N, CA, C and O atoms as a Tripos MOL2 file, in Angstrom:
@<TRIPOS>MOLECULE
protein
  300   299    75     0     0
PROTEIN
NO_CHARGES

@<TRIPOS>ATOM
      1 N          19.0010  -13.8660  -31.2260 N.3       1 MET1
      2 CA         18.3010  -13.8670  -29.9620 C.3       1 MET1
      3 C          19.1810  -14.5020  -28.8860 C.2       1 MET1
      4 O          19.7240  -15.5900  -29.0770 O.2       1 MET1
      5 N          19.3160  -13.8100  -27.7530 N.am      2 GLN2
      6 CA         20.1420  -14.2970  -26.6640 C.3       2 GLN2
      7 C          19.2750  -15.0590  -25.6690 C.2       2 GLN2
      8 O          18.1810  -14.6120  -25.3250 O.2       2 GLN2
      9 N          19.7550  -16.1930  -25.2130 N.am      3 VAL3
     10 CA         19.0360  -16.9990  -24.2350 C.3       3 VAL3
     11 C          19.5890  -16.6980  -22.8460 C.2       3 VAL3
     12 O          20.8000  -16.7390  -22.6280 O.2       3 VAL3
     13 N          18.7040  -16.4010  -21.9230 N.am      4 LEU4
     14 CA         19.1320  -16.1250  -20.5570 C.3       4 LEU4
     15 C          19.5670  -17.4120  -19.8700 C.2       4 LEU4
     16 O          18.9890  -18.4720  -20.1090 O.2       4 LEU4
     17 N          20.5590  -17.3260  -19.0410 N.am      5 GLN5
     18 CA         21.0530  -18.4800  -18.3000 C.3       5 GLN5
     19 C          20.3700  -18.6020  -16.9390 C.2       5 GLN5
     20 O          20.9520  -19.1370  -15.9960 O.2       5 GLN5
     21 N          19.1500  -18.1100  -16.8390 N.am      6 THR6
     22 CA         18.4180  -18.1240  -15.5830 C.3       6 THR6
     23 C          16.9230  -18.2480  -15.8730 C.2       6 THR6
     24 O          16.4660  -17.9880  -16.9860 O.2       6 THR6
     25 N          16.1900  -18.6420  -14.8680 N.am      7 THR7
     26 CA         14.7360  -18.7200  -15.0310 C.3       7 THR7
     27 C          14.1390  -17.3210  -14.9240 C.2       7 THR7
     28 O          14.7810  -16.4200  -14.3840 O.2       7 THR7
     29 N          12.9360  -17.1270  -15.4220 N.am      8 PRO8
     30 CA         12.2920  -15.8170  -15.2660 C.3       8 PRO8
     31 C          12.1550  -15.4070  -13.7910 C.2       8 PRO8
     32 O          12.3160  -14.2360  -13.4500 O.2       8 PRO8
     33 N          11.8630  -16.3630  -12.9410 N.am      9 TYR9
     34 CA         11.7420  -16.0740  -11.5050 C.3       9 TYR9
     35 C          13.0730  -15.5870  -10.9380 C.2       9 TYR9
     36 O          13.1150  -14.5830  -10.2270 O.2       9 TYR9
     37 N          14.1650  -16.2980  -11.2510 N.am     10 GLU10
     38 CA         15.4810  -15.8950  -10.7550 C.3      10 GLU10
     39 C          15.8790  -14.5280  -11.3070 C.2      10 GLU10
     40 O          16.4680  -13.7140  -10.5950 O.2      10 GLU10
     41 N          15.5600  -14.2810  -12.5640 N.am     11 TYR11
     42 CA         15.8480  -12.9770  -13.1600 C.3      11 TYR11
     43 C          15.1200  -11.8760  -12.3870 C.2      11 TYR11
     44 O          15.7040  -10.8360  -12.0800 O.2      11 TYR11
     45 N          13.8550  -12.1090  -12.0760 N.am     12 LEU12
     46 CA         13.0620  -11.1300  -11.3360 C.3      12 LEU12
     47 C          13.6390  -10.8870   -9.9400 C.2      12 LEU12
     48 O          13.7620   -9.7390   -9.5130 O.2      12 LEU12
     49 N          13.9910  -11.9520   -9.2350 N.am     13 ILE13
     50 CA         14.5690  -11.8100   -7.8930 C.3      13 ILE13
     51 C          15.8890  -11.0480   -7.9740 C.2      13 ILE13
     52 O          16.1410  -10.1530   -7.1670 O.2      13 ILE13
     53 N          16.7200  -11.3930   -8.9330 N.am     14 ASN14
     54 CA         18.0060  -10.6920   -9.0990 C.3      14 ASN14
     55 C          17.7930   -9.2080   -9.3850 C.2      14 ASN14
     56 O          18.5100   -8.3590   -8.8560 O.2      14 ASN14
     57 N          16.8120   -8.9050  -10.2170 N.am     15 TYR15
     58 CA         16.4960   -7.5060  -10.5300 C.3      15 TYR15
     59 C          16.0570   -6.7680   -9.2640 C.2      15 TYR15
     60 O          16.4980   -5.6480   -9.0080 O.2      15 TYR15
     61 N          15.1950   -7.3960   -8.4830 N.am     16 ARG16
     62 CA         14.7180   -6.7790   -7.2400 C.3      16 ARG16
     63 C          15.8580   -6.5500   -6.2490 C.2      16 ARG16
     64 O          15.9060   -5.5160   -5.5840 O.2      16 ARG16
     65 N          16.7610   -7.5000   -6.1520 N.am     17 ILE17
     66 CA         17.9150   -7.3390   -5.2550 C.3      17 ILE17
     67 C          18.7870   -6.1830   -5.7400 C.2      17 ILE17
     68 O          19.2510   -5.3730   -4.9370 O.2      17 ILE17
     69 N          19.0070   -6.1070   -7.0470 N.am     18 LYS18
     70 CA         19.8120   -5.0090   -7.6110 C.3      18 LYS18
     71 C          19.1820   -3.6550   -7.2800 C.2      18 LYS18
     72 O          19.8900   -2.7230   -6.8980 O.2      18 LYS18
     73 N          17.8630   -3.5390   -7.4220 N.am     19 LYS19
     74 CA         17.1750   -2.2840   -7.0890 C.3      19 LYS19
     75 C          17.2770   -1.9880   -5.5970 C.2      19 LYS19
     76 O          17.3810   -0.8300   -5.1940 O.2      19 LYS19
     77 N          17.2460   -3.0270   -4.7870 N.am     20 SER20
     78 CA         17.3180   -2.8220   -3.3370 C.3      20 SER20
     79 C          18.6740   -2.2580   -2.9170 C.2      20 SER20
     80 O          18.7640   -1.5410   -1.9190 O.2      20 SER20
     81 N          19.7210   -2.5720   -3.6620 N.am     21 LEU21
     82 CA         21.0510   -2.0530   -3.3380 C.3      21 LEU21
     83 C          21.0580   -0.5230   -3.3730 C.2      21 LEU21
     84 O          21.6980    0.1250   -2.5450 O.2      21 LEU21
     85 N          20.3420    0.0380   -4.3370 N.am     22 GLU22
     86 CA         20.2480    1.5000   -4.4390 C.3      22 GLU22
     87 C          19.5060    2.0700   -3.2290 C.2      22 GLU22
     88 O          19.9140    3.0790   -2.6540 O.2      22 GLU22
     89 N          18.4090    1.4060   -2.8530 N.am     23 LEU23
     90 CA         17.5810    1.9160   -1.7600 C.3      23 LEU23
     91 C          18.2420    1.7530   -0.3930 C.2      23 LEU23
     92 O          17.9750    2.5290    0.5240 O.2      23 LEU23
     93 N          19.0990    0.7510   -0.2580 N.am     24 LEU24
     94 CA         19.7860    0.5440    1.0190 C.3      24 LEU24
     95 C          20.7360    1.6900    1.3440 C.2      24 LEU24
     96 O          21.1590    1.8410    2.4900 O.2      24 LEU24
     97 N          21.0690    2.4910    0.3490 N.am     25 GLY25
     98 CA         21.9310    3.6530    0.5580 C.3      25 GLY25
     99 C          21.2110    4.8430    1.1550 C.2      25 GLY25
    100 O          21.8440    5.8410    1.4990 O.2      25 GLY25
    101 N          19.9060    4.7540    1.2820 N.am     26 LYS26
    102 CA         19.1320    5.8360    1.8830 C.3      26 LYS26
    103 C          19.0040    5.5650    3.3800 C.2      26 LYS26
    104 O          18.3790    4.5920    3.8010 O.2      26 LYS26
    105 N          19.5990    6.4310    4.1570 N.am     27 GLU27
    106 CA         19.7650    6.1950    5.5880 C.3      27 GLU27
    107 C          18.4580    5.9900    6.3510 C.2      27 GLU27
    108 O          18.4150    5.1840    7.2810 O.2      27 GLU27
    109 N          17.4120    6.6860    5.9860 N.am     28 LYS28
    110 CA         16.1790    6.6210    6.7630 C.3      28 LYS28
    111 C          15.1880    5.5800    6.2430 C.2      28 LYS28
    112 O          14.0350    5.5590    6.6730 O.2      28 LYS28
    113 N          15.6170    4.7310    5.3360 N.am     29 THR29
    114 CA         14.7440    3.7140    4.7740 C.3      29 THR29
    115 C          14.9510    2.3950    5.5080 C.2      29 THR29
    116 O          16.0820    1.9340    5.6600 O.2      29 THR29
    117 N          13.8530    1.7880    5.9650 N.am     30 THR30
    118 CA         13.9660    0.5240    6.6930 C.3      30 THR30
    119 C          14.0360   -0.6480    5.7210 C.2      30 THR30
    120 O          13.6740   -0.5250    4.5510 O.2      30 THR30
    121 N          14.5050   -1.7790    6.2200 N.am     31 ILE31
    122 CA         14.5840   -2.9880    5.4150 C.3      31 ILE31
    123 C          13.1780   -3.3940    4.9630 C.2      31 ILE31
    124 O          12.9920   -3.8150    3.8220 O.2      31 ILE31
    125 N          12.2080   -3.2730    5.8380 N.am     32 SER32
    126 CA         10.8180   -3.6190    5.4960 C.3      32 SER32
    127 C          10.2930   -2.7450    4.3740 C.2      32 SER32
    128 O           9.6430   -3.2410    3.4540 O.2      32 SER32
    129 N          10.5680   -1.4420    4.4390 N.am     33 GLN33
    130 CA         10.1240   -0.5290    3.3870 C.3      33 GLN33
    131 C          10.7760   -0.8840    2.0540 C.2      33 GLN33
    132 O          10.1190   -0.8690    1.0130 O.2      33 GLN33
    133 N          12.0490   -1.1980    2.0890 N.am     34 ILE34
    134 CA         12.7750   -1.5360    0.8720 C.3      34 ILE34
    135 C          12.2170   -2.8220    0.2690 C.2      34 ILE34
    136 O          11.9910   -2.8990   -0.9390 O.2      34 ILE34
    137 N          11.9970   -3.8310    1.1100 N.am     35 ALA35
    138 CA         11.4550   -5.1060    0.6290 C.3      35 ALA35
    139 C          10.1420   -4.8860   -0.1090 C.2      35 ALA35
    140 O           9.9480   -5.4100   -1.2060 O.2      35 ALA35
    141 N           9.2510   -4.1220    0.4840 N.am     36 LEU36
    142 CA          7.9610   -3.8590   -0.1480 C.3      36 LEU36
    143 C           8.1130   -3.0410   -1.4230 C.2      36 LEU36
    144 O           7.4400   -3.2990   -2.4210 O.2      36 LEU36
    145 N           8.9940   -2.0630   -1.3840 N.am     37 GLU37
    146 CA          9.1640   -1.1780   -2.5350 C.3      37 GLU37
    147 C           9.6990   -1.9080   -3.7760 C.2      37 GLU37
    148 O           9.3450   -1.5720   -4.9060 O.2      37 GLU37
    149 N          10.5500   -2.9020   -3.5490 N.am     38 VAL38
    150 CA         11.1120   -3.6240   -4.7030 C.3      38 VAL38
    151 C          10.2820   -4.8470   -5.0950 C.2      38 VAL38
    152 O          10.6260   -5.5560   -6.0410 O.2      38 VAL38
    153 N           9.1770   -5.0960   -4.3580 N.am     39 GLY39
    154 CA          8.2520   -6.1360   -4.7980 C.3      39 GLY39
    155 C           8.1790   -7.4010   -3.9790 C.2      39 GLY39
    156 O           7.5090   -8.3530   -4.3770 O.2      39 GLY39
    157 N           8.8590   -7.4370   -2.8320 N.am     40 PHE40
    158 CA          8.7490   -8.5960   -1.9520 C.3      40 PHE40
    159 C           7.6000   -8.3630   -0.9740 C.2      40 PHE40
    160 O           7.5740   -7.3470   -0.2790 O.2      40 PHE40
    161 N           6.6590   -9.2890   -0.9160 N.am     41 ASN41
    162 CA          5.5500   -9.1710    0.0320 C.3      41 ASN41
    163 C           5.9200   -9.6790    1.4150 C.2      41 ASN41
    164 O           5.2430   -9.3820    2.3990 O.2      41 ASN41
    165 N           6.9980  -10.4450    1.4830 N.am     42 ASP42
    166 CA          7.4490  -11.0440    2.7400 C.3      42 ASP42
    167 C           8.8900  -10.6080    3.0070 C.2      42 ASP42
    168 O           9.7940  -10.9070    2.2270 O.2      42 ASP42
    169 N           9.0900   -9.9040    4.1060 N.am     43 VAL43
    170 CA         10.4180   -9.3700    4.4240 C.3      43 VAL43
    171 C          11.4320  -10.4920    4.6110 C.2      43 VAL43
    172 O          12.5820  -10.3620    4.1900 O.2      43 VAL43
    173 N          11.0250  -11.5840    5.2340 N.am     44 SER44
    174 CA         11.9690  -12.6860    5.4570 C.3      44 SER44
    175 C          12.4140  -13.3080    4.1280 C.2      44 SER44
    176 O          13.5560  -13.7510    4.0050 O.2      44 SER44
    177 N          11.5280  -13.3440    3.1440 N.am     45 HIS45
    178 CA         11.9130  -13.8470    1.8170 C.3      45 HIS45
    179 C          12.9240  -12.9010    1.1690 C.2      45 HIS45
    180 O          13.8720  -13.3430    0.5200 O.2      45 HIS45
    181 N          12.7140  -11.6070    1.3480 N.am     46 PHE46
    182 CA         13.6700  -10.6210    0.8310 C.3      46 PHE46
    183 C          15.0450  -10.8320    1.4770 C.2      46 PHE46
    184 O          16.0600  -10.8840    0.7820 O.2      46 PHE46
    185 N          15.0700  -10.9510    2.7960 N.am     47 ILE47
    186 CA         16.3440  -11.1100    3.5080 C.3      47 ILE47
    187 C          17.0440  -12.3940    3.0700 C.2      47 ILE47
    188 O          18.2500  -12.3990    2.8240 O.2      47 ILE47
    189 N          16.2890  -13.4700    2.9750 N.am     48 GLN48
    190 CA         16.8490  -14.7590    2.5570 C.3      48 GLN48
    191 C          17.3960  -14.6780    1.1230 C.2      48 GLN48
    192 O          18.4970  -15.1570    0.8520 O.2      48 GLN48
    193 N          16.6450  -14.0850    0.2290 N.am     49 SER49
    194 CA         17.0760  -13.9490   -1.1710 C.3      49 SER49
    195 C          18.3010  -13.0540   -1.2840 C.2      49 SER49
    196 O          19.2210  -13.3470   -2.0470 O.2      49 SER49
    197 N          18.3140  -11.9580   -0.5220 N.am     50 PHE50
    198 CA         19.4380  -11.0290   -0.5200 C.3      50 PHE50
    199 C          20.6970  -11.7440   -0.0350 C.2      50 PHE50
    200 O          21.7510  -11.6610   -0.6650 O.2      50 PHE50
    201 N          20.5770  -12.4470    1.0890 N.am     51 LYS51
    202 CA         21.7400  -13.1190    1.6660 C.3      51 LYS51
    203 C          22.2730  -14.2060    0.7360 C.2      51 LYS51
    204 O          23.4850  -14.4010    0.6430 O.2      51 LYS51
    205 N          21.3870  -14.9070    0.0560 N.am     52 LYS52
    206 CA         21.8040  -15.9550   -0.8790 C.3      52 LYS52
    207 C          22.6660  -15.3720   -1.9960 C.2      52 LYS52
    208 O          23.6310  -16.0060   -2.4240 O.2      52 LYS52
    209 N          22.3340  -14.1880   -2.4660 N.am     53 ARG53
    210 CA         23.0470  -13.5840   -3.5910 C.3      53 ARG53
    211 C          24.2330  -12.7180   -3.1720 C.2      53 ARG53
    212 O          25.2300  -12.6370   -3.8900 O.2      53 ARG53
    213 N          24.1240  -12.0730   -2.0120 N.am     54 MET54
    214 CA         25.1490  -11.1110   -1.5940 C.3      54 MET54
    215 C          26.0620  -11.6340   -0.4810 C.2      54 MET54
    216 O          27.0780  -11.0080   -0.1760 O.2      54 MET54
    217 N          25.7190  -12.7570    0.1210 N.am     55 SER55
    218 CA         26.4750  -13.3930    1.2140 C.3      55 SER55
    219 C          26.4470  -12.6120    2.5260 C.2      55 SER55
    220 O          27.1640  -12.9560    3.4660 O.2      55 SER55
    221 N          25.6370  -11.5820    2.5960 N.am     56 ILE56
    222 CA         25.3870  -10.8540    3.8410 C.3      56 ILE56
    223 C          23.9170  -10.4250    3.8390 C.2      56 ILE56
    224 O          23.2610  -10.4230    2.7970 O.2      56 ILE56
    225 N          23.4160  -10.0650    5.0070 N.am     57 THR57
    226 CA         22.0270   -9.6150    5.0880 C.3      57 THR57
    227 C          21.9190   -8.1660    4.6050 C.2      57 THR57
    228 O          22.9250   -7.4590    4.5330 O.2      57 THR57
    229 N          20.7060   -7.7260    4.2750 N.am     58 PRO58
    230 CA         20.5430   -6.3250    3.8690 C.3      58 PRO58
    231 C          20.9980   -5.3560    4.9550 C.2      58 PRO58
    232 O          21.5950   -4.3240    4.6490 O.2      58 PRO58
    233 N          20.7270   -5.6730    6.2110 N.am     59 LYS59
    234 CA         21.1230   -4.7890    7.3120 C.3      59 LYS59
    235 C          22.6430   -4.7060    7.4130 C.2      59 LYS59
    236 O          23.1940   -3.6250    7.6240 O.2      59 LYS59
    237 N          23.3240   -5.8480    7.2630 N.am     60 GLN60
    238 CA         24.7900   -5.8420    7.2920 C.3      60 GLN60
    239 C          25.3450   -5.0200    6.1330 C.2      60 GLN60
    240 O          26.3000   -4.2620    6.3020 O.2      60 GLN60
    241 N          24.7430   -5.1750    4.9590 N.am     61 TYR61
    242 CA         25.1690   -4.4010    3.7880 C.3      61 TYR61
    243 C          25.0110   -2.9120    4.0570 C.2      61 TYR61
    244 O          25.9090   -2.1190    3.7740 O.2      61 TYR61
    245 N          23.8590   -2.5420    4.6070 N.am     62 GLN62
    246 CA         23.5730   -1.1400    4.8970 C.3      62 GLN62
    247 C          24.5640   -0.5860    5.9210 C.2      62 GLN62
    248 O          25.0500    0.5340    5.7650 O.2      62 GLN62
    249 N          24.8670   -1.3530    6.9570 N.am     63 LYS63
    250 CA         25.8370   -0.9100    7.9670 C.3      63 LYS63
    251 C          27.2170   -0.7100    7.3590 C.2      63 LYS63
    252 O          27.8930    0.2760    7.6540 O.2      63 LYS63
    253 N          27.6380   -1.6490    6.5050 N.am     64 GLN64
    254 CA         28.9370   -1.5230    5.8420 C.3      64 GLN64
    255 C          28.9760   -0.2890    4.9520 C.2      64 GLN64
    256 O          29.9770    0.4260    4.9070 O.2      64 GLN64
    257 N          27.8950   -0.0520    4.2580 N.am     65 LEU65
    258 CA         27.8080    1.0990    3.3610 C.3      65 LEU65
    259 C          27.9490    2.4090    4.1280 C.2      65 LEU65
    260 O          28.7180    3.2860    3.7320 O.2      65 LEU65
    261 N          27.2070    2.5410    5.2260 N.am     66 PHE66
    262 CA         27.2700    3.7740    6.0050 C.3      66 PHE66
    263 C          28.5850    3.9100    6.7460 C.2      66 PHE66
    264 O          29.0760    5.0230    6.9360 O.2      66 PHE66
    265 N          29.1600    2.7980    7.1670 N.am     67 SER67
    266 CA         30.4610    2.8340    7.8170 C.3      67 SER67
    267 C          31.5170    3.3420    6.8400 C.2      67 SER67
    268 O          32.3700    4.1530    7.2000 O.2      67 SER67
    269 N          31.4520    2.8610    5.6120 N.am     68 HIS68
    270 CA         32.3900    3.2940    4.5740 C.3      68 HIS68
    271 C          32.1960    4.7800    4.2560 C.2      68 HIS68
    272 O          33.1730    5.5090    4.0910 O.2      68 HIS68
    273 N          30.9500    5.2270    4.1700 N.am     69 GLN69
    274 CA         30.6680    6.6350    3.8840 C.3      69 GLN69
    275 C          31.1730    7.5300    5.0100 C.2      69 GLN69
    276 O          31.7080    8.6100    4.7580 O.2      69 GLN69
    277 N          31.0010    7.0780    6.2540 N.am     70 ASN70
    278 CA         31.4730    7.8640    7.4040 C.3      70 ASN70
    279 C          32.9890    7.9420    7.4120 C.2      70 ASN70
    280 O          33.5490    8.9820    7.7610 O.2      70 ASN70
    281 N          33.6650    6.8650    7.0370 N.am     71 ASN71
    282 CA         35.1260    6.8780    6.9880 C.3      71 ASN71
    283 C          35.6280    7.8560    5.9350 C.2      71 ASN71
    284 O          36.6430    8.5190    6.1510 O.2      71 ASN71
    285 N          34.9510    7.9600    4.8160 N.am     72 ILE72
    286 CA         35.3390    8.9020    3.7680 C.3      72 ILE72
    287 C          35.1530   10.3380    4.2540 C.2      72 ILE72
    288 O          35.9890   11.2000    3.9830 O.2      72 ILE72
    289 N          34.0560   10.5960    4.9720 N.am     73 GLN73
    290 CA         33.7860   11.9440    5.4770 C.3      73 GLN73
    291 C          34.8000   12.3650    6.5230 C.2      73 GLN73
    292 O          35.0540   13.5580    6.6880 O.2      73 GLN73
    293 N          35.3940   11.3950    7.2430 N.am     74 ASP74
    294 CA         36.3620   11.7120    8.2830 C.3      74 ASP74
    295 C          37.7150   12.1230    7.7200 C.2      74 ASP74
    296 O          38.5490   12.6670    8.4440 O.2      74 ASP74
    297 N          37.9380   11.8690    6.4460 N.am     75 ILE75
    298 CA         39.2390   12.1740    5.8340 C.3      75 ILE75
    299 C          39.3730   13.6660    5.5870 C.2      75 ILE75
    300 O          40.3990   14.1180    5.0770 O.2      75 ILE75
@<TRIPOS>BOND
     1     1     2 1
     2     2     3 1
     3     3     4 2
     4     3     5 am
     5     5     6 1
     6     6     7 1
     7     7     8 2
     8     7     9 am
     9     9    10 1
    10    10    11 1
    11    11    12 2
    12    11    13 am
    13    13    14 1
    14    14    15 1
    15    15    16 2
    16    15    17 am
    17    17    18 1
    18    18    19 1
    19    19    20 2
    20    19    21 am
    21    21    22 1
    22    22    23 1
    23    23    24 2
    24    23    25 am
    25    25    26 1
    26    26    27 1
    27    27    28 2
    28    27    29 am
    29    29    30 1
    30    30    31 1
    31    31    32 2
    32    31    33 am
    33    33    34 1
    34    34    35 1
    35    35    36 2
    36    35    37 am
    37    37    38 1
    38    38    39 1
    39    39    40 2
    40    39    41 am
    41    41    42 1
    42    42    43 1
    43    43    44 2
    44    43    45 am
    45    45    46 1
    46    46    47 1
    47    47    48 2
    48    47    49 am
    49    49    50 1
    50    50    51 1
    51    51    52 2
    52    51    53 am
    53    53    54 1
    54    54    55 1
    55    55    56 2
    56    55    57 am
    57    57    58 1
    58    58    59 1
    59    59    60 2
    60    59    61 am
    61    61    62 1
    62    62    63 1
    63    63    64 2
    64    63    65 am
    65    65    66 1
    66    66    67 1
    67    67    68 2
    68    67    69 am
    69    69    70 1
    70    70    71 1
    71    71    72 2
    72    71    73 am
    73    73    74 1
    74    74    75 1
    75    75    76 2
    76    75    77 am
    77    77    78 1
    78    78    79 1
    79    79    80 2
    80    79    81 am
    81    81    82 1
    82    82    83 1
    83    83    84 2
    84    83    85 am
    85    85    86 1
    86    86    87 1
    87    87    88 2
    88    87    89 am
    89    89    90 1
    90    90    91 1
    91    91    92 2
    92    91    93 am
    93    93    94 1
    94    94    95 1
    95    95    96 2
    96    95    97 am
    97    97    98 1
    98    98    99 1
    99    99   100 2
   100    99   101 am
   101   101   102 1
   102   102   103 1
   103   103   104 2
   104   103   105 am
   105   105   106 1
   106   106   107 1
   107   107   108 2
   108   107   109 am
   109   109   110 1
   110   110   111 1
   111   111   112 2
   112   111   113 am
   113   113   114 1
   114   114   115 1
   115   115   116 2
   116   115   117 am
   117   117   118 1
   118   118   119 1
   119   119   120 2
   120   119   121 am
   121   121   122 1
   122   122   123 1
   123   123   124 2
   124   123   125 am
   125   125   126 1
   126   126   127 1
   127   127   128 2
   128   127   129 am
   129   129   130 1
   130   130   131 1
   131   131   132 2
   132   131   133 am
   133   133   134 1
   134   134   135 1
   135   135   136 2
   136   135   137 am
   137   137   138 1
   138   138   139 1
   139   139   140 2
   140   139   141 am
   141   141   142 1
   142   142   143 1
   143   143   144 2
   144   143   145 am
   145   145   146 1
   146   146   147 1
   147   147   148 2
   148   147   149 am
   149   149   150 1
   150   150   151 1
   151   151   152 2
   152   151   153 am
   153   153   154 1
   154   154   155 1
   155   155   156 2
   156   155   157 am
   157   157   158 1
   158   158   159 1
   159   159   160 2
   160   159   161 am
   161   161   162 1
   162   162   163 1
   163   163   164 2
   164   163   165 am
   165   165   166 1
   166   166   167 1
   167   167   168 2
   168   167   169 am
   169   169   170 1
   170   170   171 1
   171   171   172 2
   172   171   173 am
   173   173   174 1
   174   174   175 1
   175   175   176 2
   176   175   177 am
   177   177   178 1
   178   178   179 1
   179   179   180 2
   180   179   181 am
   181   181   182 1
   182   182   183 1
   183   183   184 2
   184   183   185 am
   185   185   186 1
   186   186   187 1
   187   187   188 2
   188   187   189 am
   189   189   190 1
   190   190   191 1
   191   191   192 2
   192   191   193 am
   193   193   194 1
   194   194   195 1
   195   195   196 2
   196   195   197 am
   197   197   198 1
   198   198   199 1
   199   199   200 2
   200   199   201 am
   201   201   202 1
   202   202   203 1
   203   203   204 2
   204   203   205 am
   205   205   206 1
   206   206   207 1
   207   207   208 2
   208   207   209 am
   209   209   210 1
   210   210   211 1
   211   211   212 2
   212   211   213 am
   213   213   214 1
   214   214   215 1
   215   215   216 2
   216   215   217 am
   217   217   218 1
   218   218   219 1
   219   219   220 2
   220   219   221 am
   221   221   222 1
   222   222   223 1
   223   223   224 2
   224   223   225 am
   225   225   226 1
   226   226   227 1
   227   227   228 2
   228   227   229 am
   229   229   230 1
   230   230   231 1
   231   231   232 2
   232   231   233 am
   233   233   234 1
   234   234   235 1
   235   235   236 2
   236   235   237 am
   237   237   238 1
   238   238   239 1
   239   239   240 2
   240   239   241 am
   241   241   242 1
   242   242   243 1
   243   243   244 2
   244   243   245 am
   245   245   246 1
   246   246   247 1
   247   247   248 2
   248   247   249 am
   249   249   250 1
   250   250   251 1
   251   251   252 2
   252   251   253 am
   253   253   254 1
   254   254   255 1
   255   255   256 2
   256   255   257 am
   257   257   258 1
   258   258   259 1
   259   259   260 2
   260   259   261 am
   261   261   262 1
   262   262   263 1
   263   263   264 2
   264   263   265 am
   265   265   266 1
   266   266   267 1
   267   267   268 2
   268   267   269 am
   269   269   270 1
   270   270   271 1
   271   271   272 2
   272   271   273 am
   273   273   274 1
   274   274   275 1
   275   275   276 2
   276   275   277 am
   277   277   278 1
   278   278   279 1
   279   279   280 2
   280   279   281 am
   281   281   282 1
   282   282   283 1
   283   283   284 2
   284   283   285 am
   285   285   286 1
   286   286   287 1
   287   287   288 2
   288   287   289 am
   289   289   290 1
   290   290   291 1
   291   291   292 2
   292   291   293 am
   293   293   294 1
   294   294   295 1
   295   295   296 2
   296   295   297 am
   297   297   298 1
   298   298   299 1
   299   299   300 2
@<TRIPOS>SUBSTRUCTURE
     1 MET1         2 RESIDUE 1 A MET
     2 GLN2         6 RESIDUE 1 A GLN
     3 VAL3        10 RESIDUE 1 A VAL
     4 LEU4        14 RESIDUE 1 A LEU
     5 GLN5        18 RESIDUE 1 A GLN
     6 THR6        22 RESIDUE 1 A THR
     7 THR7        26 RESIDUE 1 A THR
     8 PRO8        30 RESIDUE 1 A PRO
     9 TYR9        34 RESIDUE 1 A TYR
    10 GLU10       38 RESIDUE 1 A GLU
    11 TYR11       42 RESIDUE 1 A TYR
    12 LEU12       46 RESIDUE 1 A LEU
    13 ILE13       50 RESIDUE 1 A ILE
    14 ASN14       54 RESIDUE 1 A ASN
    15 TYR15       58 RESIDUE 1 A TYR
    16 ARG16       62 RESIDUE 1 A ARG
    17 ILE17       66 RESIDUE 1 A ILE
    18 LYS18       70 RESIDUE 1 A LYS
    19 LYS19       74 RESIDUE 1 A LYS
    20 SER20       78 RESIDUE 1 A SER
    21 LEU21       82 RESIDUE 1 A LEU
    22 GLU22       86 RESIDUE 1 A GLU
    23 LEU23       90 RESIDUE 1 A LEU
    24 LEU24       94 RESIDUE 1 A LEU
    25 GLY25       98 RESIDUE 1 A GLY
    26 LYS26      102 RESIDUE 1 A LYS
    27 GLU27      106 RESIDUE 1 A GLU
    28 LYS28      110 RESIDUE 1 A LYS
    29 THR29      114 RESIDUE 1 A THR
    30 THR30      118 RESIDUE 1 A THR
    31 ILE31      122 RESIDUE 1 A ILE
    32 SER32      126 RESIDUE 1 A SER
    33 GLN33      130 RESIDUE 1 A GLN
    34 ILE34      134 RESIDUE 1 A ILE
    35 ALA35      138 RESIDUE 1 A ALA
    36 LEU36      142 RESIDUE 1 A LEU
    37 GLU37      146 RESIDUE 1 A GLU
    38 VAL38      150 RESIDUE 1 A VAL
    39 GLY39      154 RESIDUE 1 A GLY
    40 PHE40      158 RESIDUE 1 A PHE
    41 ASN41      162 RESIDUE 1 A ASN
    42 ASP42      166 RESIDUE 1 A ASP
    43 VAL43      170 RESIDUE 1 A VAL
    44 SER44      174 RESIDUE 1 A SER
    45 HIS45      178 RESIDUE 1 A HIS
    46 PHE46      182 RESIDUE 1 A PHE
    47 ILE47      186 RESIDUE 1 A ILE
    48 GLN48      190 RESIDUE 1 A GLN
    49 SER49      194 RESIDUE 1 A SER
    50 PHE50      198 RESIDUE 1 A PHE
    51 LYS51      202 RESIDUE 1 A LYS
    52 LYS52      206 RESIDUE 1 A LYS
    53 ARG53      210 RESIDUE 1 A ARG
    54 MET54      214 RESIDUE 1 A MET
    55 SER55      218 RESIDUE 1 A SER
    56 ILE56      222 RESIDUE 1 A ILE
    57 THR57      226 RESIDUE 1 A THR
    58 PRO58      230 RESIDUE 1 A PRO
    59 LYS59      234 RESIDUE 1 A LYS
    60 GLN60      238 RESIDUE 1 A GLN
    61 TYR61      242 RESIDUE 1 A TYR
    62 GLN62      246 RESIDUE 1 A GLN
    63 LYS63      250 RESIDUE 1 A LYS
    64 GLN64      254 RESIDUE 1 A GLN
    65 LEU65      258 RESIDUE 1 A LEU
    66 PHE66      262 RESIDUE 1 A PHE
    67 SER67      266 RESIDUE 1 A SER
    68 HIS68      270 RESIDUE 1 A HIS
    69 GLN69      274 RESIDUE 1 A GLN
    70 ASN70      278 RESIDUE 1 A ASN
    71 ASN71      282 RESIDUE 1 A ASN
    72 ILE72      286 RESIDUE 1 A ILE
    73 GLN73      290 RESIDUE 1 A GLN
    74 ASP74      294 RESIDUE 1 A ASP
    75 ILE75      298 RESIDUE 1 A ILE
């Protein structure tokens, strides 16, 4: 049996953030919609949790993602 190096709460938050990364790639999805879809009832808690783990906000991540995709399309 393997012991997790995190609390159940932290595991859940990490899982939700991981799922949100997939949804942030959808251009027409808002941060609020993503927060609710992955299980955060409070958007500010989602943003705070995301930034703590990713070192940028969800909106910044989304902008970087689309900027990178646009640069690839320009090639």
